[in-house]
C-alpha positions as MATLAB code, in Angstrom:
seq = 'MTINLVPYSDAVTAARLAEKIFRAATRPLRLMEVCGTHTTAIFRHGIRSLLPKEIELISGPGCPVCVTSQGDIDAFIALCARPNIISAVFGDMVKVPGSQSSLAAERAKGADIRVVYSPLDAVELAARNPLKDVVFWGVGFETTGPAVAGAVLAAKGRKLKNFSVYCSLKLIPPALNTLFCESNNTINGLLCPGHVSVITGLAVYEPIARRFKLPCVVAGFLPVDILQGILMLVIQAQQGRAMVENAYGRFVGAHGNALARQVLETVFETCDAPWRGLGKVPGSGLCFKGDFSLFDAAGRFGLAPKRGRKPKGCCCAEVLKGQMMPYSCPLYKKVCTPQNPVGPCMVSGEGACAAHFRYS';
ca = [
      17.876  -15.277    9.210;
      18.541  -14.233    5.594;
      18.037  -16.420    2.529;
      19.581  -15.532   -0.834;
      18.022  -17.785   -3.472;
      19.383  -18.077   -7.028;
      18.080  -18.407   -9.685;
      14.950  -16.380   -8.951;
      12.665  -17.429  -11.838;
      13.720  -21.027  -12.447;
      10.744  -23.355  -12.998;
      12.569  -26.382  -11.575;
      13.430  -24.470   -8.400;
       9.822  -23.305   -8.103;
       8.569  -26.895   -8.421;
      10.984  -28.076   -5.736;
       9.872  -25.313   -3.395;
       6.225  -26.193   -3.980;
       7.016  -29.834   -3.190;
       8.689  -28.792    0.070;
       5.632  -26.715    0.985;
       3.396  -29.757    0.398;
       5.571  -31.836    2.725;
       5.820  -29.142    5.410;
       2.130  -28.125    5.517;
       0.549  -30.617    7.908;
      -2.262  -28.374    9.174;
      -4.400  -25.522    7.810;
      -2.649  -22.140    7.744;
      -3.935  -18.712    6.731;
      -1.074  -16.576    5.457;
      -1.498  -12.884    4.691;
       0.487  -11.066    2.031;
       0.482   -7.374    2.929;
       1.862   -5.869   -0.262;
      -0.429   -5.245   -3.221;
       2.437   -6.142   -5.545;
       2.558   -9.550   -3.868;
      -1.180   -9.939   -4.408;
      -0.862   -9.212   -8.120;
       2.202  -11.450   -8.520;
       0.502  -14.351   -6.718;
      -2.399  -14.211   -9.161;
      -0.322  -13.522  -12.275;
       1.952  -16.493  -11.666;
      -0.733  -18.893  -10.456;
       0.948  -19.380   -7.069;
      -2.253  -20.629   -5.428;
      -2.424  -23.518   -7.876;
       0.986  -24.709   -6.650;
      -0.010  -24.849   -2.979;
      -1.681  -27.598   -0.948;
      -5.266  -27.121    0.192;
      -3.998  -26.504    3.739;
      -2.494  -23.140    2.715;
      -4.870  -20.214    2.269;
      -3.441  -16.916    1.012;
      -5.209  -13.774    2.232;
      -4.644  -10.247    0.899;
      -4.106   -7.488    3.466;
      -4.095   -3.672    3.616;
      -1.071   -3.242    1.342;
      -2.532   -1.256   -1.560;
      -2.009    2.478   -0.902;
      -4.849    3.505   -3.209;
      -7.222    1.059   -1.535;
      -6.543    2.130    2.053;
      -6.843    5.874    1.366;
      -9.881    6.986    3.330;
     -13.074    8.071    1.619;
     -12.802   11.395    3.455;
      -9.357   12.121    2.017;
     -10.557   11.191   -1.468;
     -13.530   13.549   -1.196;
     -11.384   16.380    0.174;
      -8.888   16.169   -2.685;
     -11.614   15.942   -5.321;
     -13.168   19.102   -3.876;
      -9.792   20.849   -4.040;
      -9.340   19.907   -7.701;
     -12.564   21.671   -8.597;
     -11.227   25.024   -7.387;
     -10.003   27.539   -9.986;
      -6.330   28.227  -10.680;
      -5.157   24.849   -9.369;
      -3.209   22.124  -11.147;
      -3.627   18.761   -9.429;
      -0.814   16.246   -9.883;
      -1.651   12.625   -9.104;
      -0.520    9.072   -9.710;
      -2.577    7.395  -12.434;
      -4.422    4.929  -10.193;
      -6.067    7.774   -8.276;
      -7.899    9.211  -11.294;
     -10.671    6.586  -11.383;
     -11.091    6.124   -7.629;
     -14.715    6.985   -6.854;
     -15.481    9.594   -4.221;
     -18.815    9.972   -2.489;
     -20.136   12.321   -5.171;
     -17.551   12.437   -7.956;
     -14.084   11.299   -9.048;
     -10.972   12.932  -10.464;
     -11.904   11.553  -13.868;
     -15.337   13.203  -13.660;
     -13.857   16.518  -12.490;
     -11.291   16.453  -15.301;
     -14.124   15.926  -17.778;
     -15.732   19.068  -16.361;
     -12.554   21.053  -16.982;
     -10.443   20.626  -13.844;
      -6.694   20.666  -14.583;
      -5.602   17.229  -13.369;
      -2.258   15.844  -14.534;
      -0.980   12.278  -14.148;
       2.663   12.203  -13.002;
       5.111    9.351  -12.548;
       7.201   10.957   -9.810;
       6.664   13.673   -7.198;
       9.494   15.571   -8.899;
       7.281   15.826  -11.993;
       4.895   17.895   -9.883;
       7.759   20.166   -8.806;
       8.582   20.750  -12.468;
       4.929   21.565  -13.134;
       5.078   24.211  -10.423;
       8.256   25.697  -11.886;
       6.675   25.899  -15.362;
       3.367   27.349  -14.102;
       4.301   30.077  -11.599;
       0.855   31.715  -11.724;
      -0.964   28.556  -10.630;
      -0.913   26.453   -7.477;
       0.320   22.915   -8.112;
      -0.894   20.378   -5.557;
       0.546   16.870   -5.514;
      -1.497   14.127   -3.856;
       0.999   12.149   -1.802;
      -0.388    8.610   -1.621;
       1.778    5.674   -0.632;
       3.715    3.885    2.073;
       7.314    3.978    3.315;
       8.564    3.405   -0.222;
       6.894    6.530   -1.638;
       7.426    8.756    1.403;
      11.128    9.546    0.827;
      10.409   10.497   -2.793;
       7.681   12.911   -1.670;
       9.985   14.338    1.003;
      12.719   14.751   -1.617;
      10.297   16.639   -3.858;
       9.423   18.993   -0.995;
      13.127   19.621   -0.353;
      13.639   20.281   -4.071;
      10.753   22.763   -4.138;
      12.137   24.511   -1.077;
      15.591   24.700   -2.653;
      14.092   26.255   -5.787;
      11.992   28.662   -3.679;
       8.758   27.521   -5.308;
       5.887   29.048   -3.378;
       3.186   27.530   -5.588;
       3.945   23.880   -4.790;
       2.233   21.905   -2.028;
       1.342   18.333   -1.091;
      -1.931   16.894    0.135;
      -0.408   14.213    2.320;
      -2.081   10.802    2.515;
       1.171    8.924    3.172;
       0.925    5.997    5.557;
       3.133    3.588    7.526;
       2.536   -0.158    7.382;
       3.581   -1.476   10.859;
       1.047    0.560   12.929;
      -1.752   -0.590   10.630;
      -0.720   -4.232   11.034;
      -0.675   -3.765   14.780;
      -4.248   -2.441   14.674;
      -5.381   -5.189   12.294;
      -4.001   -8.046   14.375;
      -5.464   -6.585   17.573;
      -8.949   -7.334   16.268;
     -10.494  -10.248   18.141;
     -11.514  -12.107   14.982;
      -7.998  -12.214   13.542;
      -7.063  -15.728   12.398;
      -3.850  -15.084   10.456;
      -1.030  -17.604   11.053;
       1.807  -15.920    9.159;
       2.727  -12.660    7.488;
       4.424  -12.281    4.094;
       5.996   -8.865    4.626;
       6.332   -6.298    1.804;
       9.668   -6.299    0.004;
       9.485   -2.709   -1.286;
       8.657   -1.232    2.118;
      11.328   -3.343    3.807;
      14.029   -1.958    1.511;
      13.454    1.336    3.351;
      12.545    0.168    6.856;
      14.737   -2.890    7.319;
      13.594   -5.880    9.380;
      13.330   -4.570   12.930;
       9.930   -2.885   12.401;
       8.266   -6.315   12.205;
       9.825   -7.738   15.366;
       7.227   -6.224   17.764;
       4.460   -7.730   15.618;
       6.095  -11.159   15.600;
       6.565  -11.056   19.389;
       3.220   -9.563   20.389;
       1.021  -11.712   18.170;
       3.305  -14.782   18.025;
       3.186  -14.369   14.252;
       5.858  -15.706   11.861;
       7.018  -12.901    9.543;
       9.016  -13.312    6.327;
      10.090  -10.509    3.974;
       9.823  -11.738    0.385;
      10.412  -10.503   -3.141;
       7.997  -10.616   -6.048;
       9.167  -13.313   -8.457;
       7.549  -16.772   -8.222;
      10.563  -18.312   -6.491;
      10.734  -15.378   -4.044;
       7.116  -15.831   -3.051;
       7.309  -19.612   -2.768;
      10.460  -19.343   -0.660;
       8.713  -16.883    1.644;
       5.679  -19.143    1.984;
       7.884  -22.158    2.739;
       9.709  -20.254    5.464;
       6.388  -19.172    6.994;
       5.046  -22.735    6.936;
       8.191  -24.110    8.580;
       8.063  -21.467   11.310;
       4.389  -22.132   11.992;
       4.863  -25.894   12.114;
       7.822  -25.548   14.480;
       5.960  -23.118   16.741;
       8.381  -20.260   16.057;
       7.472  -16.609   15.509;
      10.395  -14.577   14.244;
      11.324  -12.200   11.429;
      13.177  -13.803    8.509;
      14.429  -12.352    5.248;
      13.911  -14.145    1.920;
      14.790  -11.025   -0.084;
      18.366  -10.532    0.970;
      19.546   -9.355   -2.435;
      17.698   -6.055   -1.857;
      16.621   -5.894    1.789;
      19.216   -5.350    4.483;
      18.662   -5.725    8.193;
      18.778   -1.956    8.747;
      17.068   -0.767    5.575;
      17.979    2.489    3.857;
      19.119    4.988    6.474;
      19.526    7.835    3.962;
      15.952    7.469    2.685;
      14.633    7.469    6.256;
      16.698   10.550    7.065;
      15.146   12.441    4.141;
      11.696   11.306    5.250;
      12.271   12.373    8.857;
      13.602   15.768    7.782;
      10.263   16.738    6.270;
       7.667   14.623    8.089;
       6.718   13.428   11.536;
       4.263   10.699   12.487;
       0.620   11.396   13.262;
      -2.681    9.543   13.490;
      -4.232    8.785   10.105;
      -7.513    7.356    8.765;
      -7.423    4.050    6.868;
     -10.218    2.487    4.884;
     -11.470   -0.440    6.929;
      -9.291    0.245    9.984;
     -10.478    3.697   11.021;
      -8.021    6.137   12.583;
      -4.769    4.299   13.298;
      -2.428    5.915   15.862;
       1.008    6.881   14.539;
       0.332    5.516   11.067;
       0.409    8.751    9.060;
       2.960   11.370    8.068;
       2.435   15.079    8.685;
       4.623   18.050    7.828;
       7.216   19.047   10.390;
       7.955   22.633   11.497;
       8.646   25.080    8.666;
       7.772   22.426    6.085;
       4.112   23.012    6.960;
       4.286   25.760    4.318;
       4.054   22.921    1.788;
       0.988   21.377    3.437;
      -1.920   21.732    0.996;
      -4.453   20.931    3.726;
      -3.310   23.924    5.758;
      -2.747   26.208    2.768;
      -6.237   25.688    1.340;
      -8.116   25.090    4.589;
      -8.875   21.462    3.783;
     -10.052   18.880    6.248;
     -10.921   15.248    5.506;
     -14.635   15.025    4.888;
     -16.910   12.423    6.411;
     -17.074   10.418    3.229;
     -19.652    7.693    2.776;
     -18.423    4.372    1.467;
     -20.134    3.252   -1.747;
     -23.347    1.373   -1.057;
     -22.723   -2.366   -0.984;
     -18.930   -2.020   -1.374;
     -16.944   -4.509    0.728;
     -13.444   -3.082    0.176;
     -13.001   -2.574    3.925;
     -13.668   -6.241    4.652;
     -11.390   -7.352    1.787;
      -8.537   -5.170    3.068;
      -8.798   -6.736    6.525;
      -8.767  -10.279    5.133;
     -12.303  -10.918    6.341;
     -13.756  -11.464    2.881;
     -12.541  -12.660   -0.495;
     -13.359  -10.295   -3.380;
     -15.665  -12.813   -5.088;
     -17.860  -12.838   -1.959;
     -18.734   -9.153   -2.401;
     -22.268   -8.888   -3.855;
     -21.072   -6.227   -6.330;
     -18.073   -8.176   -7.679;
     -18.246   -8.701  -11.478;
     -21.927   -7.720  -11.423;
     -21.851   -3.980  -10.769;
     -18.172   -3.480   -9.920;
     -15.611   -4.061  -12.688;
     -12.303   -2.382  -13.642;
     -14.203   -0.452  -16.326;
     -16.863    0.648  -13.840;
     -15.289    0.416  -10.360;
     -17.439    0.963   -7.304;
     -14.618    0.699   -4.760;
     -10.866    1.375   -4.864;
      -9.908   -2.302   -4.609;
     -11.195   -2.696   -8.166;
      -9.384    0.432   -9.401;
      -5.765    0.015   -8.435;
      -3.450   -2.343  -10.255;
      -2.465   -3.596   -6.792;
      -6.026   -3.977   -5.523;
      -7.177   -7.447   -4.508;
     -10.468   -7.165   -6.404;
      -8.739   -6.047   -9.604;
      -6.220   -8.899   -9.319;
      -8.999  -11.453   -8.798;
     -10.926  -10.046  -11.757;
      -7.927   -9.994  -14.081;
      -6.312  -13.340  -13.295;
      -8.706  -15.690  -11.511;
];
Protein backbone atom coordinates (compact mmCIF):
# COMPACT_ATOMS: atom_id res chain seq x y z
CA MET A 1 0.00 0.00 0.00
CA THR A 2 1.37 3.45 -0.91
CA ILE A 3 0.13 6.76 0.49
CA ASN A 4 0.97 10.07 -1.18
CA LEU A 5 -0.01 12.87 1.20
CA VAL A 6 -0.13 16.54 0.16
CA PRO A 7 0.54 19.08 1.57
CA TYR A 8 3.42 17.74 3.66
CA SER A 9 3.84 20.52 6.25
CA ASP A 10 0.29 21.79 6.68
CA ALA A 11 -0.62 22.41 10.33
CA VAL A 12 -4.32 21.67 9.77
CA THR A 13 -3.48 18.33 8.15
CA ALA A 14 -1.13 17.50 11.02
CA ALA A 15 -3.87 18.26 13.57
CA ARG A 16 -6.34 16.04 11.71
CA LEU A 17 -3.84 13.20 11.61
CA ALA A 18 -3.17 13.56 15.33
CA GLU A 19 -6.93 13.43 15.97
CA LYS A 20 -7.20 10.23 13.93
CA ILE A 21 -4.34 8.70 15.93
CA PHE A 22 -6.17 9.54 19.18
CA ARG A 23 -9.29 7.80 17.90
CA ALA A 24 -7.43 4.76 16.56
CA ALA A 25 -5.15 4.13 19.57
CA THR A 26 -7.26 2.03 21.92
CA ARG A 27 -4.41 0.15 23.61
CA PRO A 28 -0.77 0.83 24.53
CA LEU A 29 1.67 0.53 21.62
CA ARG A 30 5.45 0.86 21.52
CA LEU A 31 6.56 2.05 18.10
CA MET A 32 10.22 2.18 17.10
CA GLU A 33 11.62 4.70 14.64
CA VAL A 34 14.82 3.23 13.21
CA CYS A 35 16.26 6.26 11.45
CA GLY A 36 18.22 8.85 13.41
CA THR A 37 16.77 11.55 11.18
CA HIS A 38 13.31 10.46 12.32
CA THR A 39 14.45 10.69 15.94
CA THR A 40 15.67 14.25 15.48
CA ALA A 41 12.57 15.29 13.52
CA ILE A 42 10.23 13.82 16.15
CA PHE A 43 11.89 15.92 18.84
CA ARG A 44 12.31 19.07 16.75
CA HIS A 45 8.65 19.16 15.78
CA GLY A 46 7.25 18.09 19.14
CA ILE A 47 5.56 15.00 17.68
CA ARG A 48 5.31 13.28 21.06
CA SER A 49 3.20 16.12 22.40
CA LEU A 50 0.62 15.44 19.67
CA LEU A 51 0.19 11.76 20.54
CA PRO A 52 -2.06 10.03 23.08
CA LYS A 53 -0.50 8.49 26.17
CA GLU A 54 -1.06 5.03 24.66
CA ILE A 55 1.62 5.65 22.01
CA GLU A 56 5.25 5.39 23.09
CA LEU A 57 7.95 6.25 20.54
CA ILE A 58 11.24 4.38 20.93
CA SER A 59 14.49 5.18 19.10
CA GLY A 60 16.33 2.28 17.47
CA PRO A 61 19.77 1.53 15.99
CA GLY A 62 19.45 3.99 13.10
CA CYS A 63 22.33 6.38 13.77
CA PRO A 64 25.41 5.20 11.84
CA VAL A 65 27.83 7.03 14.13
CA CYS A 66 26.18 5.54 17.21
CA VAL A 67 26.24 1.91 16.07
CA THR A 68 29.89 1.96 14.93
CA SER A 69 31.67 -0.44 17.25
CA GLN A 70 34.16 0.76 19.83
CA GLY A 71 36.75 -1.54 18.25
CA ASP A 72 36.39 0.09 14.83
CA ILE A 73 36.63 3.54 16.40
CA ASP A 74 39.83 2.62 18.23
CA ALA A 75 41.36 1.03 15.12
CA PHE A 76 40.76 4.11 12.98
CA ILE A 77 42.05 6.48 15.66
CA ALA A 78 45.24 4.41 15.84
CA LEU A 79 45.60 4.62 12.06
CA CYS A 80 45.25 8.41 12.11
CA ALA A 81 48.22 8.70 14.44
CA ARG A 82 50.55 7.11 11.88
CA PRO A 83 52.86 9.38 9.87
CA ASN A 84 52.24 10.31 6.23
CA ILE A 85 48.49 9.67 6.41
CA ILE A 86 45.61 12.04 5.71
CA SER A 87 42.39 10.84 7.33
CA ALA A 88 39.14 11.96 5.71
CA VAL A 89 36.01 11.69 7.85
CA PHE A 90 32.47 12.95 8.19
CA GLY A 91 32.21 15.69 10.81
CA ASP A 92 30.24 13.70 13.40
CA MET A 93 33.09 11.21 13.77
CA VAL A 94 35.64 13.77 14.99
CA LYS A 95 34.30 14.00 18.56
CA VAL A 96 33.34 10.35 19.02
CA PRO A 97 35.34 9.10 22.01
CA GLY A 98 37.51 6.02 21.64
CA SER A 99 38.78 3.94 24.52
CA GLN A 100 41.90 6.07 24.92
CA SER A 101 41.55 9.04 22.57
CA SER A 102 39.43 10.63 19.84
CA LEU A 103 40.02 12.07 16.38
CA ALA A 104 39.73 15.54 17.87
CA ALA A 105 42.47 14.74 20.40
CA GLU A 106 44.72 13.21 17.72
CA ARG A 107 44.22 16.23 15.46
CA ALA A 108 45.25 18.48 18.35
CA LYS A 109 48.45 16.43 18.59
CA GLY A 110 49.19 17.03 14.91
CA ALA A 111 47.44 14.22 13.04
CA ASP A 112 46.21 15.31 9.58
CA ILE A 113 42.46 14.76 9.86
CA ARG A 114 40.16 16.45 7.34
CA VAL A 115 36.37 16.76 7.52
CA VAL A 116 34.74 16.00 4.15
CA TYR A 117 31.15 16.24 2.97
CA SER A 118 31.33 13.50 0.34
CA PRO A 119 33.52 10.45 -0.28
CA LEU A 120 34.51 12.10 -3.57
CA ASP A 121 36.13 14.88 -1.53
CA ALA A 122 38.51 12.25 -0.19
CA VAL A 123 39.32 11.11 -3.73
CA GLU A 124 40.21 14.70 -4.61
CA LEU A 125 42.44 14.87 -1.53
CA ALA A 126 44.29 11.80 -2.76
CA ALA A 127 44.73 13.31 -6.22
CA ARG A 128 46.14 16.54 -4.74
CA ASN A 129 48.46 14.75 -2.28
CA PRO A 130 50.13 11.95 -4.26
CA LEU A 131 52.93 11.48 -1.71
CA LYS A 132 50.53 10.73 1.15
CA ASP A 133 48.02 7.97 1.82
CA VAL A 134 44.46 9.27 2.06
CA VAL A 135 42.14 7.05 4.08
CA PHE A 136 38.40 7.70 4.09
CA TRP A 137 36.36 6.31 6.98
CA GLY A 138 33.26 4.84 5.38
CA VAL A 139 30.52 5.09 8.01
CA GLY A 140 26.86 4.79 7.11
CA PHE A 141 24.02 2.61 5.93
CA GLU A 142 22.53 1.72 2.53
CA THR A 143 22.19 5.41 1.70
CA THR A 144 25.92 6.14 2.09
CA GLY A 145 27.19 2.85 0.65
CA PRO A 146 26.63 3.65 -3.05
CA ALA A 147 28.43 6.99 -2.65
CA VAL A 148 31.44 5.24 -1.09
CA ALA A 149 31.39 2.61 -3.84
CA GLY A 150 31.22 5.39 -6.45
CA ALA A 151 34.26 7.05 -4.87
CA VAL A 152 36.20 3.78 -5.05
CA LEU A 153 35.27 3.41 -8.73
CA ALA A 154 36.36 7.01 -9.34
CA ALA A 155 39.71 6.40 -7.63
CA LYS A 156 40.22 3.25 -9.67
CA GLY A 157 39.40 5.11 -12.88
CA ARG A 158 41.94 7.80 -12.00
CA LYS A 159 44.53 5.14 -11.05
CA LEU A 160 44.99 6.61 -7.58
CA LYS A 161 47.10 4.19 -5.57
CA ASN A 162 47.13 6.34 -2.43
CA PHE A 163 43.38 6.21 -1.76
CA SER A 164 41.71 3.64 0.50
CA VAL A 165 38.62 3.20 2.67
CA TYR A 166 38.31 1.90 6.20
CA CYS A 167 34.90 0.33 5.76
CA SER A 168 32.39 0.51 8.61
CA LEU A 169 29.35 0.48 6.31
CA LYS A 170 26.34 -1.42 7.59
CA LEU A 171 22.96 -2.76 6.42
CA ILE A 172 19.80 -2.09 8.41
CA PRO A 173 17.58 -5.19 7.85
CA PRO A 174 19.99 -7.79 9.35
CA ALA A 175 20.41 -5.62 12.44
CA LEU A 176 16.64 -5.35 12.87
CA ASN A 177 16.36 -9.10 12.54
CA THR A 178 18.92 -9.55 15.33
CA LEU A 179 17.28 -6.88 17.50
CA PHE A 180 13.78 -8.34 17.27
CA CYS A 181 15.07 -11.86 17.96
CA GLU A 182 15.92 -10.80 21.50
CA SER A 183 13.50 -12.32 23.99
CA ASN A 184 12.77 -9.03 25.74
CA ASN A 185 11.63 -7.25 22.58
CA THR A 186 8.29 -5.48 23.10
CA ILE A 187 8.04 -3.36 19.94
CA ASN A 188 4.59 -3.28 18.29
CA GLY A 189 5.41 -1.41 15.08
CA LEU A 190 8.34 -0.19 13.03
CA LEU A 191 8.67 3.25 11.42
CA CYS A 192 11.10 2.34 8.64
CA PRO A 193 13.83 4.74 7.43
CA GLY A 194 12.91 6.83 4.40
CA HIS A 195 16.48 7.51 3.23
CA VAL A 196 17.51 3.85 3.33
CA SER A 197 14.29 2.78 1.62
CA VAL A 198 14.96 5.08 -1.33
CA ILE A 199 17.84 2.70 -2.12
CA THR A 200 16.47 -0.65 -0.94
CA GLY A 201 12.79 -0.41 -1.80
CA LEU A 202 10.11 -2.07 0.34
CA ALA A 203 10.75 -5.79 -0.02
CA VAL A 204 13.65 -5.87 2.48
CA TYR A 205 11.18 -5.29 5.34
CA GLU A 206 8.73 -8.02 4.36
CA PRO A 207 10.63 -10.87 6.10
CA ILE A 208 10.69 -8.79 9.30
CA ALA A 209 6.96 -8.07 9.11
CA ARG A 210 6.19 -11.77 8.52
CA ARG A 211 8.61 -13.31 11.01
CA PHE A 212 7.88 -11.00 13.93
CA LYS A 213 4.26 -10.15 13.00
CA LEU A 214 5.37 -6.52 13.06
CA PRO A 215 3.60 -3.70 11.18
CA CYS A 216 6.14 -1.76 9.10
CA VAL A 217 5.62 1.66 7.51
CA VAL A 218 8.20 3.63 5.51
CA ALA A 219 7.84 7.33 6.33
CA GLY A 220 9.39 10.66 5.42
CA PHE A 221 10.72 13.30 7.78
CA LEU A 222 8.27 16.20 7.80
CA PRO A 223 5.68 16.36 10.62
CA VAL A 224 2.84 15.20 8.38
CA ASP A 225 5.00 12.35 7.02
CA ILE A 226 5.75 11.09 10.50
CA LEU A 227 2.19 11.43 11.77
CA GLN A 228 0.87 9.62 8.69
CA GLY A 229 3.34 6.80 9.30
CA ILE A 230 2.35 6.53 12.95
CA LEU A 231 -1.35 6.48 12.05
CA MET A 232 -0.80 3.68 9.56
CA LEU A 233 1.14 1.68 12.16
CA VAL A 234 -1.59 2.17 14.77
CA ILE A 235 -4.31 1.08 12.35
CA GLN A 236 -2.36 -2.04 11.37
CA ALA A 237 -1.72 -2.96 15.00
CA GLN A 238 -5.34 -2.44 16.00
CA GLN A 239 -6.57 -4.53 13.07
CA GLY A 240 -4.08 -7.32 13.79
CA ARG A 241 -2.25 -6.86 10.48
CA ALA A 242 1.51 -6.99 9.93
CA MET A 243 2.50 -5.78 6.49
CA VAL A 244 4.83 -3.30 4.80
CA GLU A 245 3.22 0.00 3.79
CA ASN A 246 4.67 3.10 2.18
CA ALA A 247 3.84 6.60 3.44
CA TYR A 248 6.72 8.16 1.49
CA GLY A 249 5.65 7.39 -2.03
CA ARG A 250 6.90 10.67 -3.47
CA PHE A 251 10.49 9.40 -3.05
CA VAL A 252 10.36 5.68 -2.22
CA GLY A 253 9.40 3.20 -4.91
CA ALA A 254 8.58 -0.44 -4.36
CA HIS A 255 11.87 -1.57 -5.93
CA GLY A 256 14.17 1.20 -4.72
CA ASN A 257 17.11 2.46 -6.76
CA ALA A 258 18.48 -0.40 -8.84
CA LEU A 259 21.37 1.66 -10.24
CA ALA A 260 22.61 2.62 -6.76
CA ARG A 261 22.44 -1.01 -5.65
CA GLN A 262 24.33 -2.09 -8.76
CA VAL A 263 27.16 0.33 -7.97
CA LEU A 264 27.21 -0.92 -4.38
CA GLU A 265 27.31 -4.57 -5.43
CA THR A 266 30.10 -3.92 -7.93
CA VAL A 267 32.50 -2.92 -5.17
CA PHE A 268 31.21 -4.62 -2.02
CA GLU A 269 29.84 -7.91 -0.78
CA THR A 270 28.10 -8.65 2.50
CA CYS A 271 29.95 -9.88 5.57
CA ASP A 272 29.45 -10.13 9.32
CA ALA A 273 29.96 -6.83 11.15
CA PRO A 274 30.13 -5.61 14.76
CA TRP A 275 27.44 -3.21 16.00
CA ARG A 276 27.42 -1.29 19.24
CA GLY A 277 24.85 -2.95 21.46
CA LEU A 278 24.10 -5.85 19.10
CA GLY A 279 27.49 -7.53 18.84
CA LYS A 280 28.51 -9.22 15.59
CA VAL A 281 25.49 -9.31 13.27
CA PRO A 282 25.62 -11.86 10.41
CA GLY A 283 25.47 -10.38 6.91
CA SER A 284 25.11 -6.82 8.16
CA GLY A 285 28.39 -5.35 6.91
CA LEU A 286 30.01 -4.54 3.58
CA CYS A 287 33.46 -5.79 2.62
CA PHE A 288 35.51 -5.20 -0.52
CA LYS A 289 34.98 -7.63 -3.37
CA GLY A 290 37.77 -9.21 -5.46
CA ASP A 291 40.25 -6.75 -6.95
CA PHE A 292 38.64 -3.88 -5.05
CA SER A 293 40.37 -5.18 -1.92
CA LEU A 294 43.29 -3.01 -3.06
CA PHE A 295 41.26 -0.09 -1.68
CA ASP A 296 40.70 -1.77 1.69
CA ALA A 297 42.55 0.29 4.31
CA ALA A 298 42.26 -2.51 6.88
CA GLY A 299 44.19 -4.87 4.61
CA ARG A 300 46.60 -2.24 3.30
CA PHE A 301 47.69 -1.09 6.77
CA GLY A 302 47.25 -4.37 8.64
CA LEU A 303 44.38 -3.08 10.75
CA ALA A 304 42.02 -5.21 12.76
CA PRO A 305 39.18 -3.99 14.97
CA LYS A 306 40.47 -3.70 18.51
CA ARG A 307 38.67 -5.01 21.56
CA GLY A 308 37.49 -1.58 22.57
CA ARG A 309 36.05 -0.95 26.01
CA LYS A 310 32.81 0.98 26.19
CA PRO A 311 33.02 4.15 28.29
CA LYS A 312 32.38 3.45 31.96
CA GLY A 313 28.74 4.03 32.82
CA CYS A 314 27.71 4.73 29.19
CA CYS A 315 24.32 3.25 28.26
CA CYS A 316 24.42 3.91 24.49
CA ALA A 317 24.03 0.19 23.78
CA GLU A 318 20.80 -0.01 25.78
CA VAL A 319 19.47 3.20 24.19
CA LEU A 320 20.16 1.87 20.68
CA LYS A 321 18.20 -1.30 21.42
CA GLY A 322 15.22 0.63 22.79
CA GLN A 323 15.73 -0.80 26.27
CA MET A 324 16.41 2.55 27.92
CA MET A 325 15.49 6.17 27.36
CA PRO A 326 18.47 8.55 27.29
CA TYR A 327 17.35 10.40 30.43
CA SER A 328 17.58 7.12 32.38
CA CYS A 329 21.34 6.89 31.78
CA PRO A 330 23.16 7.93 34.98
CA LEU A 331 25.59 10.06 32.93
CA TYR A 332 22.95 11.98 30.95
CA LYS A 333 23.23 15.78 31.42
CA LYS A 334 25.48 15.22 34.44
CA VAL A 335 28.74 13.99 32.92
CA CYS A 336 27.67 13.43 29.31
CA THR A 337 26.69 16.49 27.25
CA PRO A 338 27.16 17.49 23.58
CA GLN A 339 30.12 19.63 24.67
CA ASN A 340 31.65 16.76 26.63
CA PRO A 341 30.22 13.53 25.16
CA VAL A 342 30.95 10.23 26.85
CA GLY A 343 29.20 8.04 24.27
CA PRO A 344 28.43 8.40 20.55
CA CYS A 345 24.69 8.83 21.07
CA MET A 346 25.46 12.26 22.51
CA VAL A 347 27.86 13.16 19.68
CA SER A 348 25.95 12.62 16.47
CA GLY A 349 23.28 15.01 15.29
CA GLU A 350 21.14 11.90 14.76
CA GLY A 351 21.88 10.37 18.16
CA ALA A 352 18.97 9.81 20.52
CA CYS A 353 20.80 11.31 23.51
CA ALA A 354 21.76 14.44 21.58
CA ALA A 355 18.17 14.86 20.34
CA HIS A 356 16.79 14.48 23.87
CA PHE A 357 19.33 16.98 25.19
CA ARG A 358 18.69 19.55 22.47
CA TYR A 359 14.90 19.46 22.24
CA SER A 360 13.32 17.85 25.30
